[in-house]
NUMARKE-208360 format. One record per atom (N, C-alpha, C): residue in three letters; x, y, z. Coordinates in steps of 0.05 Angstrom, whole numbers, padded with zeros to 5 digits, always signed. Layout:
! NUMARKE-208360
ALAXYZ;...
! end
This chain:
! NUMARKE-208360
UNK+01839-01144-00103;UNK+01848-01131-00079;UNK+01831-01107-00072;UNK+01826-01091-00093;UNK+01811-01066-00089;UNK+01783-01073-00079;UNK+01771-01094-00091;UNK+01744-01103-00083;UNK+01743-01110-00053;UNK+01764-01125-00044;UNK+01765-01133-00016;UNK+01767-01109+00002;UNK+01783-01089-00005;UNK+01786-01064+00011;UNK+01759-01050+00012;UNK+01745-01048-00010;UNK+01719-01035-00011;UNK+01699-01049+00007;UNK+01698-01076+00006;UNK+01679-01092+00022;UNK+01685-01088+00052;UNK+01711-01089+00059;UNK+01719-01086+00087;UNK+01712-01058+00097;UNK+01715-01038+00080;UNK+01709-01010+00088;UNK+01679-01008+00093;UNK+01662-01020+00075;UNK+01633-01019+00079;UNK+01625-01033+00105;UNK+01637-01056+00110;UNK+01630-01071+00134;UNK+01637-01056+00159;UNK+01660-01042+00159;UNK+01668-01026+00182;UNK+01649-01003+00187;UNK+01641-00990+00165;UNK+01622-00968+00167;UNK+01595-00977+00178;UNK+01585-01000+00169;UNK+01560-01010+00178;UNK+01562-01017+00208;UNK+01583-01031+00216;UNK+01586-01039+00244;UNK+01588-01015+00262;UNK+01602-00994+00253;UNK+01604-00970+00269;UNK+01576-00956+00272;UNK+01561-00957+00250;UNK+01535-00944+00250;UNK+01516-00959+00269;UNK+01518-00986+00269;UNK+01500-01003+00284;UNK+01507-01003+00314;UNK+01533-01006+00320;UNK+01540-01011+00348;UNK+01552-00988+00363;UNK+01558-00966+00350;UNK+01569-00943+00364;UNK+01550-00919+00366;UNK+01525-00923+00356;UNK+01506-00901+00359;UNK+01498-00898+00388;UNK+01491-00874+00397;UNK+01482-00871+00425;UNK+01455-00884+00429;UNK+01448-00890+00453;UNK+01423-00903+00460;UNK+01400-00885+00453;UNK+01376-00896+00451;UNK+01352-00881+00443;UNK+01329-00888+00461;UNK+01308-00872+00461;UNK+01284-00878+00476;UNK+01267-00898+00460;UNK+01259-00920+00473;UNK+01244-00941+00459;UNK+01217-00931+00449;UNK+01211-00937+00424;UNK+01185-00930+00412;UNK+01172-00956+00402;UNK+01146-00958+00406;UNK+01132-00983+00399;UNK+01131-00988+00369;UNK+01129-01013+00362;UNK+01125-01021+00335;UNK+01095-01025+00328;UNK+01081-01038+00347;UNK+01052-01043+00342;UNK+01035-01023+00357;UNK+01008-01027+00355;UNK+00989-01010+00368;UNK+00988-01017+00398;UNK+00986-00997+00414;UNK+00984-01000+00443;UNK+00962-00982+00454;UNK+00957-00984+00481;UNK+00938-00966+00494;UNK+00950-00939+00500;UNK+00976-00936+00497;UNK+00989-00910+00503;UNK+00981-00889+00483;UNK+00977-00865+00492;UNK+00967-00844+00475;UNK+00990-00827+00463;UNK+00990-00823+00437;UNK+01011-00805+00425;UNK+01005-00776+00433;UNK+01025-00759+00432;UNK+01021-00731+00438;UNK+01003-00718+00417;UNK+00991-00696+00424;UNK+00974-00682+00406;UNK+00989-00673+00381;UNK+00978-00679+00357;UNK+00990-00673+00331;UNK+01014-00689+00325;UNK+01019-00710+00341;UNK+01041-00729+00335;UNK+01029-00753+00322;UNK+01043-00765+00302;UNK+01032-00788+00289;UNK+01055-00806+00279;UNK+01047-00831+00274;UNK+01065-00851+00263;UNK+01050-00868+00243;UNK+01065-00878+00223;UNK+01052-00895+00203;UNK+01071-00917+00196;UNK+01060-00939+00184;UNK+01076-00961+00176;UNK+01066-00972+00149;UNK+01079-00993+00140;UNK+01072-01004+00114;UNK+01045-01019+00114;UNK+01040-01035+00135;UNK+01017-01052+00135;UNK+00996-01045+00156;UNK+01004-01036+00179;UNK+00984-01029+00200;UNK+00975-01000+00198;UNK+00953-00994+00212;UNK+00942-00967+00210;UNK+00960-00946+00222;UNK+00960-00922+00211;UNK+00974-00900+00222;UNK+00958-00890+00246;UNK+00971-00876+00265;UNK+00957-00865+00288;UNK+00965-00836+00292;UNK+00944-00819+00295;UNK+00948-00790+00298;UNK+00935-00780+00323;UNK+00950-00765+00340;UNK+00940-00755+00365;UNK+00923-00731+00361;UNK+00896-00733+00366;UNK+00878-00711+00363;UNK+00878-00694+00388;UNK+00879-00706+00411;UNK+00880-00692+00437;UNK+00896-00709+00456;UNK+00897-00701+00481;UNK+00911-00717+00502;UNK+00898-00744+00508;UNK+00873-00747+00500;UNK+00859-00772+00506;UNK+00849-00787+00481;UNK+00849-00774+00458;UNK+00836-00786+00434;UNK+00856-00786+00411;UNK+00857-00809+00397;UNK+00873-00811+00372;UNK+00857-00824+00350;UNK+00865-00820+00326;UNK+00852-00830+00302;UNK+00871-00850+00288;UNK+00860-00873+00280;UNK+00876-00893+00265;UNK+00864-00898+00238;UNK+00881-00897+00218;UNK+00873-00904+00190;UNK+00899-00907+00174;UNK+00897-00923+00152;UNK+00921-00926+00135;UNK+00920-00905+00113;UNK+00942-00889+00110;UNK+00942-00867+00091;UNK+00939-00876+00062;UNK+00945-00901+00055;UNK+00943-00911+00028;UNK+00920-00930+00024;UNK+00919-00951+00041;UNK+00898-00972+00039;UNK+00870-00961+00044;UNK+00868-00938+00057;UNK+00842-00927+00064;UNK+00825-00922+00038;UNK+00838-00917+00016;UNK+00824-00910-00009;UNK+00815-00935-00024;UNK+00825-00958-00018;UNK+00816-00983-00031;UNK+00801-01001-00011;UNK+00807-00999+00015;UNK+00794-01014+00036;UNK+00789-00995+00060;UNK+00770-00977+00057;UNK+00765-00957+00078;UNK+00762-00968+00106;UNK+00778-00959+00124;UNK+00777-00968+00151;UNK+00788-00946+00169;UNK+00773-00940+00190;UNK+00781-00919+00209;UNK+00774-00927+00238;UNK+00791-00920+00257;UNK+00786-00926+00285;UNK+00791-00902+00302;UNK+00776-00900+00324;UNK+00781-00879+00344;UNK+00789-00893+00370;UNK+00811-00884+00381;UNK+00820-00895+00407;UNK+00817-00874+00428;UNK+00803-00881+00450;UNK+00799-00863+00472;UNK+00813-00875+00497;UNK+00832-00860+00508;UNK+00846-00870+00531;UNK+00830-00864+00556;UNK+00823-00886+00569;UNK+00806-00884+00593;UNK+00824-00880+00619;UNK+00847-00894+00619;UNK+00864-00892+00643;UNK+00893-00892+00633;UNK+00909-00874+00644;UNK+00937-00873+00635;UNK+00956-00866+00658;UNK+00978-00881+00660;UNK+00999-00876+00680;UNK+01025-00885+00668;UNK+01047-00882+00683;UNK+01073-00891+00673;UNK+01074-00921+00670;UNK+01059-00936+00687;UNK+01061-00965+00687;UNK+01039-00978+00670;UNK+01015-00967+00670;UNK+00993-00980+00657;UNK+00974-00960+00643;UNK+00965-00969+00619;UNK+00946-00953+00603;UNK+00923-00970+00594;UNK+00899-00960+00594;UNK+00875-00974+00585;UNK+00860-00956+00566;UNK+00852-00966+00543;UNK+00838-00950+00523;UNK+00816-00966+00510;UNK+00796-00952+00500;UNK+00774-00964+00485;UNK+00778-00958+00455;UNK+00772-00977+00438;UNK+00775-00974+00409;UNK+00748-00978+00395;UNK+00741-00960+00377;UNK+00716-00963+00362;UNK+00723-00957+00333;UNK+00715-00975+00315;UNK+00722-00972+00287;UNK+00701-00982+00267;UNK+00704-00974+00242;UNK+00686-00983+00221;UNK+00703-00989+00196;UNK+00696-01010+00182;UNK+00711-01018+00158;UNK+00691-01025+00135;UNK+00698-01018+00111;UNK+00683-01025+00087;UNK+00701-01040+00068;UNK+00697-01066+00065;UNK+00715-01082+00047;UNK+00706-01082+00018;UNK+00683-01070+00012;UNK+00671-01073-00015;UNK+00690-01064-00037;UNK+00703-01041-00036;UNK+00719-01032-00059;UNK+00742-01052-00065;UNK+00757-01061-00045;UNK+00779-01079-00051;UNK+00770-01107-00060;UNK+00747-01116-00049;UNK+00736-01142-00058;UNK+00727-01140-00087;UNK+00716-01118-00095;UNK+00708-01114-00123;UNK+00732-01113-00142;UNK+00754-01103-00132;UNK+00779-01102-00148;UNK+00788-01130-00154;UNK+00786-01148-00135;UNK+00795-01176-00139;UNK+00774-01194-00151;UNK+00750-01183-00156;UNK+00729-01199-00168;UNK+00732-01198-00198;UNK+00751-01214-00209;UNK+00756-01214-00238;UNK+00768-01241-00245;UNK+00768-01247-00270;UNK+00779-01272-00280;UNK+00809-01267-00288;UNK+00824-01289-00290;UNK+00852-01286-00298;UNK+00870-01279-00275;UNK+00895-01270-00282;UNK+00915-01264-00262;UNK+00906-01242-00244;UNK+00909-01246-00218;UNK+00901-01226-00198;UNK+00873-01229-00189;UNK+00858-01246-00201;UNK+00830-01250-00193;UNK+00828-01270-00170;UNK+00819-01261-00147;UNK+00815-01278-00123;UNK+00786-01285-00119;UNK+00768-01271-00132;UNK+00739-01276-00130;UNK+00728-01278-00158;UNK+00710-01297-00162;UNK+00698-01301-00189;UNK+00682-01276-00196;UNK+00684-01266-00221;UNK+00670-01242-00230;UNK+00640-01245-00229;UNK+00629-01270-00226;UNK+00600-01274-00225;UNK+00588-01263-00200;UNK+00605-01259-00179;UNK+00594-01250-00153;UNK+00594-01219-00153;UNK+00573-01208-00143;UNK+00571-01179-00139;UNK+00574-01174-00109;UNK+00593-01158-00102;UNK+00599-01152-00073;UNK+00581-01129-00064;UNK+00564-01133-00045;UNK+00547-01111-00036;UNK+00562-01091-00019;UNK+00551-01067-00017;UNK+00563-01047+00001;UNK+00557-01056+00030;UNK+00577-01063+00045;UNK+00574-01073+00072;UNK+00596-01062+00090;UNK+00592-01066+00116;UNK+00610-01054+00136;UNK+00614-01074+00159;UNK+00636-01071+00173;UNK+00639-01084+00199;UNK+00645-01063+00220;UNK+00633-01066+00243;UNK+00636-01047+00265;UNK+00652-01061+00287;UNK+00672-01047+00296;UNK+00691-01059+00316;UNK+00688-01043+00342;UNK+00688-01058+00365;UNK+00689-01046+00391;UNK+00707-01063+00409;UNK+00724-01050+00424;UNK+00743-01066+00440;UNK+00757-01051+00461;UNK+00773-01065+00476;UNK+00789-01053+00498;UNK+00818-01062+00495;UNK+00836-01045+00501;UNK+00864-01051+00498;UNK+00879-01040+00523;UNK+00897-01056+00533;UNK+00912-01048+00557;UNK+00942-01054+00553;UNK+00958-01035+00562;UNK+00987-01038+00559;UNK+01001-01035+00586;UNK+01019-01053+00592;UNK+01035-01052+00617;UNK+01064-01047+00610;UNK+01076-01028+00622;UNK+01105-01023+00619;UNK+01120-01038+00641;UNK+01135-01058+00633;UNK+01151-01072+00652;UNK+01174-01055+00662;UNK+01185-01038+00643;UNK+01205-01018+00650;UNK+01206-01000+00625;UNK+01226-00983+00623;UNK+01228-00965+00600;UNK+01235-00979+00574;UNK+01242-01004+00575;UNK+01251-01018+00551;UNK+01234-01042+00543;UNK+01213-01049+00558;UNK+01196-01072+00552;UNK+01167-01066+00560;UNK+01149-01076+00543;UNK+01120-01072+00548;UNK+01104-01095+00538;UNK+01080-01099+00550;UNK+01061-01120+00542;UNK+01034-01107+00537;UNK+01021-01115+00515;UNK+00995-01104+00508;UNK+00975-01127+00503;UNK+00952-01125+00515;UNK+00930-01144+00512;UNK+00906-01130+00499;UNK+00893-01144+00481;UNK+00870-01133+00467;UNK+00847-01153+00466;UNK+00822-01143+00468;UNK+00798-01159+00465;UNK+00778-01143+00449;UNK+00769-01154+00426;UNK+00752-01140+00408;UNK+00728-01157+00399;UNK+00706-01143+00392;UNK+00683-01157+00380;UNK+00675-01141+00355;UNK+00669-01156+00334;UNK+00661-01144+00308;UNK+00633-01153+00300;UNK+00618-01135+00288;UNK+00592-01141+00277;UNK+00592-01133+00247;UNK+00581-01150+00230;UNK+00577-01144+00202;UNK+00549-01133+00197;UNK+00547-01112+00181;UNK+00520-01101+00174;UNK+00518-01098+00144;UNK+00494-01100+00134;UNK+00487-01098+00105;UNK+00501-01120+00089;UNK+00506-01143+00101;UNK+00519-01166+00088;UNK+00501-01188+00080;UNK+00475-01184+00081;UNK+00456-01206+00076;UNK+00457-01217+00048;UNK+00466-01201+00028;UNK+00467-01210+00001;UNK+00494-01221-00007;UNK+00512-01223+00011;UNK+00539-01233+00005;UNK+00538-01263+00003;UNK+00548-01274-00019;UNK+00547-01303-00025;UNK+00572-01317-00014;UNK+00569-01341-00003;UNK+00592-01356+00008;UNK+00615-01360-00012;UNK+00609-01365-00037;UNK+00629-01370-00057;UNK+00648-01347-00063;UNK+00642-01324-00052;UNK+00659-01300-00057;UNK+00681-01297-00036;UNK+00683-01316-00017;UNK+00703-01313+00004;UNK+00731-01318-00007;UNK+00750-01303+00004;UNK+00778-01306-00004;UNK+00792-01323+00017;UNK+00796-01348+00011;UNK+00805-01368+00031;UNK+00836-01369+00030;UNK+00848-01347+00040;UNK+00877-01345+00041;UNK+00886-01336+00069;UNK+00910-01344+00077;UNK+00920-01334+00104;UNK+00921-01304+00104;UNK+00918-01293+00128;UNK+00918-01264+00134;UNK+00892-01251+00124;UNK+00884-01257+00099;UNK+00859-01244+00089;UNK+00834-01257+00101;UNK+00833-01284+00101;UNK+00809-01298+00110;UNK+00800-01291+00139;UNK+00818-01291+00158;UNK+00809-01284+00186;UNK+00798-01256+00189;UNK+00807-01238+00171;UNK+00798-01210+00173;UNK+00773-01205+00157;UNK+00766-01224+00139;UNK+00741-01221+00123;UNK+00719-01240+00132;UNK+00725-01259+00149;UNK+00706-01280+00156;UNK+00681-01269+00170;UNK+00684-01246+00183;UNK+00661-01234+00198;UNK+00638-01228+00179;UNK+00644-01222+00154;UNK+00622-01215+00135;UNK+00606-01239+00127;UNK+00618-01263+00130;UNK+00603-01288+00124;UNK+00592-01301+00150;UNK+00602-01292+00173;UNK+00595-01304+00198;UNK+00579-01285+00216;UNK+00576-01260+00208;UNK+00560-01239+00222;UNK+00574-01228+00247;UNK+00585-01245+00264;UNK+00598-01236+00289;UNK+00625-01249+00292;UNK+00645-01234+00301;UNK+00672-01244+00305;UNK+00684-01234+00330;UNK+00700-01251+00344;UNK+00714-01243+00368;UNK+00744-01245+00362;UNK+00758-01225+00373;UNK+00787-01225+00369;UNK+00801-01220+00396;UNK+00824-01233+00399;UNK+00841-01229+00423;UNK+00870-01229+00414;UNK+00886-01212+00427;UNK+00914-01211+00419;UNK+00931-01204+00443;UNK+00956-01215+00443;UNK+00976-01209+00464;UNK+01002-01202+00450;UNK+01012-01178+00456;UNK+01036-01168+00443;UNK+01057-01162+00464;UNK+01082-01170+00458;UNK+01105-01165+00475;UNK+01127-01152+00457;UNK+01137-01129+00465;UNK+01158-01116+00450;UNK+01177-01101+00468;UNK+01201-01097+00458;UNK+01221-01083+00475;UNK+01248-01083+00461;UNK+01268-01076+00477;UNK+01295-01073+00467;UNK+01310-01099+00468;UNK+01323-01107+00447;UNK+01341-01130+00447;UNK+01369-01121+00456;UNK+01381-01104+00440;UNK+01408-01094+00446;UNK+01413-01070+00428;UNK+01426-01050+00439;UNK+01433-01027+00422;UNK+01409-01015+00408;UNK+01409-01014+00382;UNK+01388-01003+00366;UNK+01369-01024+00355;UNK+01371-01049+00365;UNK+01354-01071+00356;UNK+01332-01077+00376;UNK+01307-01080+00366;UNK+01284-01086+00383;UNK+01272-01113+00374;UNK+01254-01123+00391;UNK+01239-01147+00384;UNK+01209-01141+00386;UNK+01194-01156+00370;UNK+01165-01152+00369;UNK+01152-01180+00366;UNK+01134-01187+00384;UNK+01122-01213+00385;UNK+01092-01209+00389;UNK+01075-01222+00372;UNK+01046-01218+00374;UNK+01031-01244+00368;UNK+01014-01251+00387;UNK+00997-01275+00384;UNK+00968-01266+00381;UNK+00954-01275+00359;UNK+00927-01266+00354;UNK+00909-01291+00350;UNK+00884-01288+00359;UNK+00864-01309+00356;UNK+00838-01297+00345;UNK+00825-01310+00326;UNK+00800-01301+00314;UNK+00780-01323+00317;UNK+00757-01317+00329;UNK+00736-01337+00334;UNK+00710-01326+00323;UNK+00696-01344+00308;UNK+00670-01337+00296;UNK+00649-01358+00305;UNK+00636-01352+00328;UNK+00618-01372+00340;UNK+00592-01375+00325;UNK+00583-01355+00311;UNK+00557-01355+00297;UNK+00562-01358+00267;UNK+00541-01353+00251;UNK+00545-01354+00222;UNK+00519-01351+00207;UNK+00521-01342+00182;UNK+00497-01339+00165;UNK+00487-01367+00157;UNK+00461-01371+00155;UNK+00450-01397+00149;UNK+00459-01407+00122;UNK+00461-01389+00102;UNK+00470-01397+00075;UNK+00499-01407+00075;UNK+00516-01395+00093;UNK+00543-01404+00095;UNK+00545-01432+00106;UNK+00529-01437+00126;UNK+00529-01464+00139;UNK+00519-01485+00119;UNK+00499-01478+00103;UNK+00488-01497+00084;UNK+00509-01505+00063;UNK+00526-01487+00055;UNK+00546-01492+00034;UNK+00572-01504+00045;UNK+00581-01494+00068;UNK+00607-01502+00078;UNK+00606-01517+00105;UNK+00583-01517+00118;UNK+00582-01530+00144;UNK+00595-01512+00165;UNK+00606-01524+00186;UNK+00618-01509+00208;UNK+00648-01505+00203;UNK+00655-01491+00182;UNK+00682-01485+00176;UNK+00688-01456+00181;UNK+00714-01448+00179;UNK+00723-01420+00183;UNK+00713-01409+00209;UNK+00715-01425+00230;UNK+00706-01416+00257;UNK+00730-01406+00274;UNK+00754-01415+00267;UNK+00777-01406+00284;UNK+00802-01402+00266;UNK+00816-01380+00272;UNK+00841-01374+00259;UNK+00861-01364+00280;UNK+00886-01370+00276;UNK+00907-01360+00294;UNK+00931-01351+00279;UNK+00945-01331+00291;UNK+00969-01321+00278;UNK+00990-01315+00300;UNK+01015-01320+00294;UNK+01037-01313+00311;UNK+01058-01298+00295;UNK+01064-01273+00302;UNK+01083-01257+00287;UNK+01107-01251+00305;UNK+01131-01254+00294;UNK+01156-01248+00308;UNK+01174-01232+00289;UNK+01184-01209+00299;UNK+01200-01192+00282;UNK+01223-01180+00299;UNK+01244-01173+00285;UNK+01266-01158+00297;UNK+01267-01131+00283;UNK+01267-01110+00299;UNK+01267-01083+00288;UNK+01294-01069+00291;UNK+01302-01055+00270;UNK+01327-01040+00270;UNK+01320-01010+00269;UNK+01327-00995+00290;UNK+01322-00967+00291;UNK+01344-00952+00275;UNK+01338-00949+00250;UNK+01358-00936+00232;UNK+01363-00907+00241;UNK+01342-00894+00251;UNK+01345-00867+00262;UNK+01324-00865+00285;UNK+01323-00842+00297;UNK+01305-00837+00319;UNK+01276-00836+00309;UNK+01272-00833+00283;UNK+01245-00830+00272;UNK+01238-00852+00252;UNK+01255-00872+00248;UNK+01249-00893+00229;UNK+01259-00920+00239;UNK+01241-00939+00238;UNK+01247-00967+00246;UNK+01240-00986+00224;UNK+01258-01004+00218;UNK+01254-01025+00198;UNK+01252-01052+00212;UNK+01232-01068+00205;UNK+01228-01094+00218;UNK+01227-01117+00198;UNK+01237-01140+00206;UNK+01237-01164+00189;UNK+01233-01188+00206;UNK+01218-01208+00196;UNK+01213-01232+00211;UNK+01194-01250+00196;UNK+01175-01263+00211;UNK+01157-01282+00199;UNK+01131-01283+00213;UNK+01110-01295+00200;UNK+01084-01298+00212;UNK+01074-01327+00207;UNK+01068-01341+00228;UNK+01057-01368+00227;UNK+01027-01366+00229;UNK+01013-01377+00209;UNK+00984-01375+00207;UNK+00971-01402+00209;UNK+00949-01404+00224;UNK+00933-01428+00225;UNK+00904-01421+00217;UNK+00891-01437+00201;UNK+00864-01431+00193;UNK+00847-01455+00188;UNK+00821-01453+00195;UNK+00801-01473+00189;UNK+00786-01464+00164;UNK+00796-01471+00141;UNK+00785-01461+00116;UNK+00763-01481+00106;UNK+00746-01472+00087;UNK+00726-01490+00076;UNK+00737-01516+00065;UNK+00761-01515+00055;UNK+00774-01539+00042;UNK+00791-01554+00062;UNK+00792-01546+00087;UNK+00808-01560+00107;UNK+00826-01543+00124;UNK+00838-01554+00144;UNK+00855-01540+00162;UNK+00884-01539+00150;UNK+00895-01515+00152;UNK+00922-01511+00140;UNK+00939-01493+00158;UNK+00966-01497+00156;UNK+00986-01479+00168;UNK+01001-01465+00146;UNK+01009-01440+00151;UNK+01026-01426+00132;UNK+01047-01410+00147;UNK+01071-01409+00136;UNK+01092-01392+00147;UNK+01100-01371+00126;UNK+01096-01346+00133;UNK+01099-01324+00114;UNK+01122-01305+00123;UNK+01138-01295+00105;UNK+01158-01275+00112;UNK+01145-01249+00118;UNK+01157-01232+00135;UNK+01146-01206+00142;UNK+01167-01185+00140;UNK+01160-01163+00127;UNK+01177-01139+00125;UNK+01160-01115+00128;UNK+01167-01098+00148;UNK+01151-01074+00153;UNK+01169-01052+00163;UNK+01158-01028+00165;UNK+01173-01005+00176;UNK+01154-00987+00191;UNK+01164-00971+00209;UNK+01149-00951+00223;UNK+01163-00924+00221;UNK+01148-00903+00215;UNK+01159-00876+00213;UNK+01145-00859+00234;UNK+01160-00845+00251;UNK+01150-00829+00272;UNK+01152-00799+00264;UNK+01130-00785+00266;UNK+01129-00757+00258;UNK+01121-00740+00282;UNK+01137-00721+00289;UNK+01130-00704+00312;UNK+01118-00678+00303;
! end
């Protein structure tokens, strides 16, 4: 009897916390063309943090992953209004440290230790545009192009042919990559939000040595992510959902459905 009373009390407390909280101003879950205020930043578990340097410029980098997979982006807002924002994104990534970590035999090894990963980089340039349908819903479109540099000594057998990882690393084996994304997010009800993102990765070119070993594979990847976010407070959002992945891997075409759990913390 006591256990039932305790369970009912907890359920009542949770329901009051979820459904009787006052409304809040909607904050985005993913990256958009909208500019954060100066010295304002937000960070999450998997995506890059964003820090407002000025009224037009912000810096993106992951506070933890940066030390094992260095990556940094600069976003410059070209046009901004209440309804529409347009920004340019320029970034650089070095995958060498994290690939060397996984280049080992046994448990945790994703790359054979016989391969030496050279110091290489990818350079990103793109445009991103966000439309506010109203104060509670927005759509963001992105178009990016990536170039790999200093990757001439990278061997095809060192590729990590796994969902999520492969489309983000394929540019080092293909030299050039194109990316496009469409994101829709907004308020569901009360303190619950929705997040939906469709991404496409296209690699029209390729290194000669990669074609000789694998042929015309790993040319297209696609991802669809859907999540529900719970605004636990005005500064913290927890999201849960799934990601559907499609990939043309060297061993064949495959689909994968992966669970997703992420959070966003807003710092003023």
